[in-house]
C-alpha positions, 0 to 999 in steps of 0.5 A: 586793908579793908579789915583796918577801915573797919577797924578804924570806922568801929574806933570812929563811931565809938569815939563819937558816940563817948563825945571824943571828936578828935579821935572820932575824927582821926579814926574817919580819916585812916578808915577813908585812906585804909579804904581806897588802898585796899581798892587801889590794891585790889584793882591793881592785882586784878588787872595783873591777874588777868595778864597771861604769864610771861612767855 
């Protein structure tokens, strides 16, 4: 997920430099969503990994 966030951020930066405001805004929005989703999944899997194996 973090790879997607970085990809969309790079697309947003390039689009912003070239003057495509709509595409840049949409890419920033997608980058934020991908980053938050990746962060939530990382925390969930970290918590699940902390528990011992089922008995």
